[in-house]
C-alpha positions in Angstrom: -8.8 -8.2 15.3 -9.5 -11.0 12.7 -10.6 -13.5 15.4 -13.1 -10.7 16.4 -14.1 -10.5 12.8 -14.8 -14.1 12.4 -17.0 -14.4 15.6 -19.4 -11.8 14.0 -21.3 -14.4 12.0 -21.7 -16.5 15.6 -22.6 -13.4 17.3 -25.4 -12.4 15.0 -26.9 -16.2 14.7 -27.2 -15.9 18.4 -28.3 -12.4 19.1 -30.5 -11.5 16.2 -33.1 -14.4 16.3 -33.6 -13.1 19.7 -34.0 -9.6 18.5 -36.9 -10.6 15.9 -38.8 -12.7 18.7 -40.5 -15.0 16.2 -38.6 -18.4 16.7 -36.2 -20.7 14.3 -35.9 -19.3 10.6 -37.4 -22.2 8.5 -35.8 -23.6 5.6 -36.5 -22.1 2.4 -37.7 -24.4 -0.1 -35.6 -24.3 -3.4 -38.8 -24.0 -5.7 -39.9 -21.1 -4.1 -38.4 -17.4 -5.1 -38.5 -15.2 -1.9 -38.8 -11.5 -2.5 -35.6 -9.5 -3.5 -36.3 -6.8 -1.2 -37.4 -9.6 1.9 -36.2 -8.4 5.3 -36.1 -4.7 6.5 -32.8 -4.8 8.5 -29.9 -6.8 7.3 -26.3 -7.2 8.8 -23.4 -8.9 6.6 -20.0 -9.8 7.5 -17.5 -10.6 4.7 -13.9 -11.8 4.6 -11.5 -10.1 2.1 -9.2 -11.7 0.0 -7.6 -8.8 -1.9 -4.7 -7.8 -4.0 -3.3 -4.2 -4.3 -1.5 -2.0 -6.4 2.2 -2.5 -5.9 4.5 0.6 -5.1 6.0 1.4 -8.5 9.7 3.3 -8.6 11.2 5.1 -11.5 15.0 3.5 -10.6 15.9 0.1 -9.5 16.7 0.0 -5.6 19.7 -2.1 -6.0 22.2 -3.4 -9.0 25.5 -5.1 -9.7 28.1 -4.7 -12.3 31.8 -5.3 -13.6 34.4 -5.1 -10.6 36.4 -2.1 -10.8 34.6 -0.5 -13.8 34.3 3.4 -13.3 30.3 3.3 -13.1 29.6 0.0 -11.9 25.9 -0.9 -11.5 24.8 2.8 -13.5 22.3 1.9 -15.6 23.1 1.7 -18.9 26.7 0.6 -18.5 28.2 -2.3 -19.4 27.1 -5.2 -17.4 24.8 -3.7 -15.1 22.2 -6.3 -13.9 19.1 -5.4 -11.7 19.1 -7.1 -8.3 16.2 -5.3 -6.4 13.0 -2.9 -7.9 12.0 -0.9 -9.6 8.8 -1.8 -8.0 7.7 -3.7 -4.8 4.9 -5.9 -5.2 2.6 -7.2 -2.1 1.1 -10.5 -1.6 -2.8 -11.1 -1.4 -4.0 -9.4 1.5 -6.7 -10.5 4.0 -9.4 -8.2 5.8 -12.5 -7.9 6.9 -16.1 -6.0 6.4 -19.2 -5.6 8.1 -22.4 -4.0 7.0 -25.4 -3.1 8.5 -28.6 -1.5 7.1 -32.2 -0.5 7.5 -35.2 0.4 5.4 -37.1 3.5 7.3 -40.3 2.9 6.0 -42.5 -0.3 5.6 -42.8 0.0 2.0 -38.8 0.0 1.8 -38.6 2.9 -0.5 -36.1 5.1 1.8 -33.2 3.4 3.7 -29.9 3.9 5.0 -27.0 1.5 5.3 -23.3 1.9 6.9 -19.9 -0.4 6.3 -16.4 -0.3 7.4 -13.8 -2.7 6.5 -10.0 -3.2 6.8 -7.1 -5.0 5.5 -4.3 -6.4 7.5 -0.7 -4.8 7.4 1.2 -6.6 5.0 4.9 -6.4 4.7 7.4 -7.3 2.5 11.4 -8.0 2.9 14.2 -7.7 0.2 17.8 -7.8 0.7 21.0 -8.3 -1.2 24.6 -8.8 0.5 28.1 -9.7 -0.3 30.4 -12.3 1.0 32.4 -11.8 4.3 35.6 -12.1 2.5 36.4 -9.4 -0.5 32.9 -7.8 -1.2 31.9 -10.1 -4.0 29.6 -9.3 -6.0 29.4 -5.6 -6.6 26.3 -4.0 -5.0 25.1 -0.6 -6.2 22.1 1.8 -6.1 22.2 3.6 -9.4 20.9 7.1 -9.7 21.5 10.2 -12.4 24.8 12.1 -11.1 23.1 15.8 -11.6 26.8 17.4 -11.6 28.2 15.1 -14.5 24.9 14.9 -16.5 25.2 10.9 -16.7 24.2 7.8 -15.0 25.7 6.8 -12.1 25.8 4.4 -9.0 26.8 4.7 -5.3 28.9 1.6 -4.4 28.1 -0.4 -1.5 30.2 -3.5 -1.9 32.9 -4.3 -4.2 36.2 -6.6 -4.1 37.8 -3.3 -6.3 36.1 -0.2 -6.9 37.0 2.2 -9.3 39.6 4.0 -6.8 40.7 0.6 -5.8 39.0 0.4 -2.4 37.1 -2.6 -1.0 34.0 -3.0 1.4 31.7 -5.9 2.2 28.2 -5.6 3.5 24.9 -5.1 1.5 21.3 -3.7 1.8 18.1 -4.4 3.3 14.7 -2.9 1.8 11.3 -3.1 4.1 8.0 -2.3 2.7 4.8 -2.4 4.5 1.4 -1.3 3.1 -2.4 -1.1 4.9 -5.7 0.2 3.9 -9.1 0.4 5.0 -12.1 2.5 4.8 -16.2 3.0 5.8 -18.9 4.7 4.1 -22.5 5.5 5.1 -25.6 5.9 2.7 -29.3 7.0 1.9 -31.1 4.5 -0.2 -33.5 5.3 -2.4 -35.8 2.9 -4.1 -35.7 3.1 -8.1 -37.5 0.2 -8.9 -38.9 -3.2 -7.3 -40.7 -6.2 -8.1 -41.2 -9.6 -6.5 -37.7 -11.2 -8.1 -35.9 -7.5 -8.4 -35.4 -4.4 -6.9 -32.7 -1.2 -7.9 -31.7 1.3 -5.5 -30.0 4.6 -5.8 -27.0 4.9 -3.4 -25.9 8.6 -2.0 -23.6 9.2 1.0 -20.7 10.0 2.9 -17.2 7.9 1.7 -13.9 7.5 3.7 -10.7 5.6 2.5 -7.4 5.4 4.4 -4.0 4.1 3.1 -0.4 4.2 4.6 2.6 2.4 3.0 6.1 2.7 4.3 9.6 2.2 2.8 12.7 1.7 4.4 16.1 1.1 2.9 19.5 0.2 5.2 22.6 -0.3 3.9 25.8 -1.0 5.1 29.3 -0.9 4.0 32.5 -2.1 6.1 35.8 -0.8 4.6 38.3 -3.0 3.9 40.7 -0.4 2.2 39.6 3.3 1.3 38.3 4.0 -1.9 34.6 5.7 -2.9 32.7 4.9 0.1 33.0 8.0 2.1 31.7 10.3 4.9 31.7 13.8 5.1 33.4 14.3 2.1 36.5 12.3 2.7 37.4 8.4 2.2 36.1 6.3 5.0 39.2 4.7 6.7 39.0 0.7 7.5 37.7 -0.8 9.2 35.1 1.8 9.4 31.4 1.3 8.8 29.4 3.9 6.9 25.8 2.8 7.0 22.8 4.8 5.2 19.0 4.9 6.1 16.1 6.3 4.0 12.9 6.1 5.0 9.8 7.3 3.6 6.1 6.9 5.0 2.9 8.2 3.0 -0.3 8.6 4.5 -3.7 9.2 2.2 -6.7 10.0 3.5 -10.1 10.6 1.1 -13.1 12.5 2.6 -16.0 12.9 0.0 -19.4 12.4 -1.4 -20.2 9.4 -3.3 -23.2 8.3 -5.3 -24.4 4.8 -7.5 -26.5 2.4 -7.8 -27.3 -1.3 -6.4 -29.6 -4.3 -7.5 -30.9 -7.5 -6.4 -32.0 -10.5 -8.7 -33.5 -13.2 -7.1 -34.0 -16.8 -8.6 -35.4 -19.4 -6.4 -32.8 -19.6 -3.5 -30.1 -17.9 -5.8 -29.4 -14.1 -6.1 -27.2 -11.9 -7.8 -26.1 -8.5 -6.5 -25.0 -5.9 -8.9 -23.2 -2.5 -7.6 -21.2 0.6 -8.2 -20.3 3.7 -6.9 -18.3 7.0 -7.6 -17.0 9.3 -5.2 -15.3 13.1 -5.5 -14.0 14.8 -2.5 -10.5 16.0 -1.1 -7.3 13.4 -0.8 -5.1 14.7 2.7 -2.0 13.3 1.6 1.1 13.5 3.9 4.8 12.4 3.7 7.0 12.0 6.6 10.8 11.2 5.5 13.9 10.7 7.2 17.7 10.2 5.7 20.6 9.3 8.1 24.2 8.7 7.6 26.5 7.3 10.1 30.1 6.4 10.5 31.4 3.9 13.3 34.7 3.2 14.0 36.4 0.2 15.6 36.2 1.8 19.1 32.4 1.6 18.4 32.1 6.0 18.4 29.1 7.1 15.8 28.8 9.8 14.0 26.1 10.8 11.8 24.8 13.3 9.4 21.7 14.2 8.0 20.6 13.2 4.8 21.0 9.5 3.0 20.9 8.7 -0.7 17.2 9.5 -2.0 16.3 11.5 1.3 17.9 15.1 1.0 19.1 16.5 4.2 16.1 19.1 4.4 13.6 17.0 3.6 11.3 15.6 6.6 7.7 16.3 5.9 5.3 17.8 3.2 1.6 18.0 2.9 -0.9 19.1 0.4 -4.7 18.6 0.0 -5.6 17.8 -3.5 -8.9 16.9 -5.4 -9.7 13.2 -4.8 -11.7 10.7 -6.6 -12.5 7.4 -6.3 -14.9 4.6 -7.9 -16.1 0.8 -6.7 -17.6 -2.0 -8.7 -19.0 -5.2 -7.0 -20.9 -8.1 -7.8 -21.8 -11.2 -5.4 -23.8 -14.4 -6.1 -25.6 -15.4 -3.0 -27.4 -18.9 -1.8 -30.2 -18.3 1.0 -29.5 -21.3 3.3 -32.8 -20.3 5.3 -35.2 -17.8 5.1 -33.0 -15.4 6.7 -29.3 -16.6 6.1 -27.8 -15.9 2.8 -24.3 -17.2 2.2 -22.4 -15.2 -0.8 -19.3 -15.1 -3.0 -18.3 -11.9 -4.7 -15.8 -9.8 -6.5 -14.7 -6.2 -5.6 -13.0 -3.7 -7.7 -11.8 -0.5 -5.7 -10.0 2.6 -7.9 -8.7 5.3 -5.9 -6.8 8.6 -8.1 -4.8 11.6 -7.0 -2.7 9.8 -3.8 0.9 9.5 -3.3 3.5 6.4 -2.1 7.0 6.1 -1.1 8.8 5.1 -4.1 7.1 7.6 -6.0 8.7 10.5 -4.1 12.6 9.0 -5.1 13.7 11.4 -7.5 16.4 9.7 -9.3 18.4 12.7 -10.4 20.9 13.5 -7.5 23.6 15.9 -6.6 26.2 14.0 -4.9 27.2 17.0 -3.3 23.8 16.4 -0.9 24.7 12.9 0.1 26.9 12.3 2.7 28.6 9.3 1.8 29.8 10.6 -1.6 33.6 12.2 -1.9 31.8 14.8 -3.4 29.7 15.8 -0.5 29.5 19.6 0.4 26.9 20.9 3.1 26.9 23.9 1.8 25.7 23.1 -1.8 22.2 23.8 -2.6 19.4 21.0 -2.5 17.3 20.5 -5.7 13.5 21.4 -4.9 11.1 19.0 -4.2 7.5 18.3 -4.9 5.0 15.3 -4.2 4.6 13.0 -7.0 0.9 11.6 -7.2 -0.4 8.2 -8.9 -3.2 6.1 -8.6 -4.2 3.0 -6.5 -6.4 -0.2 -6.9 -7.5 -2.8 -4.6 -9.3 -5.9 -5.8 -10.2 -9.3 -5.2 -12.7 -11.9 -3.7 -15.2 -11.6 -0.9 -16.8 -14.4 1.0 -20.1 -13.4 3.0 -22.7 -14.3 5.6 -25.8 -12.0 5.4 -28.8 -12.1 7.8 -32.4 -10.2 7.3 -35.4 -10.1 9.4 
């Protein structure tokens, strides 16, 4: 996709001068100040280097603690240390954005523009594994035990758990995040001068965002203990595997209003803009929890439910009110009368969305967890409700603009 985006300025350079039918663009003298509204039609391609807000959770995703302790790895217990989490933070994302616009009258008082952008899919991997001999160190997943009313932890690996069991293995975590969007607007001139203009922006805005979170853990039993399946201790050398998978999708549809301006000084210009939008968020959650038991012969049994994904949860939807805002600033330099290069900064805020780690409820009834010795398929499952949060993306933009 980014090979296509990177080719846009080349295509524009080749095609638009032909469309204009007026020959090569002259070099603009640095001492001459062009009009801020020069050019009735424009196109701009931008490379984006943005940071996005990480996915924030309410409980660490993996901990360690003393060997043989009754609640090894539980939050607040002596010797507990966090190995992973509770947040997942992503590295900078590359992306692209394309703008097209035109004034509809010769006085340049009413116009239209449209744009679309996307950030590349960005993945994150984290893991914690024991050695292959005795299961050290202890690796656990902390939670709040609704049956006992105390902090607790699910043991994945341990040289000796509270019941004397031993297991080796570990946990692998995967996260994936992506963002895209588009808009179309009417432009109304508010003020204009030879080196300045301000325009009102009003139109339609769309935003899309998707996250995935997956945790895979595996315990190879060396000696029966707290690692179980279906309410009974798993015998050696069976393997107990758990997967929690959560995928969230958010889509914003709404109207927006804002203002944008351009200030010109010689070959340099400063663009300022801001928008606010109100509409509807369509939010969707897909969730899957599985617990598997594989024996020495390779035969596998499975039960619905992981640790944080209960057996009865598969999907959830709602359409709350959504809101967004965006601010941007760009400094540009006119290479020629028609070509302008720019560097800028954009901040995008989006409220009332959902993300995977926010849907993890650390309060768990062990009777709903197939790998717990307290597992009971007839036990009631606590009610589930989607939890909203906010989101932001911000970063640099590097653009090339053509006007004619």
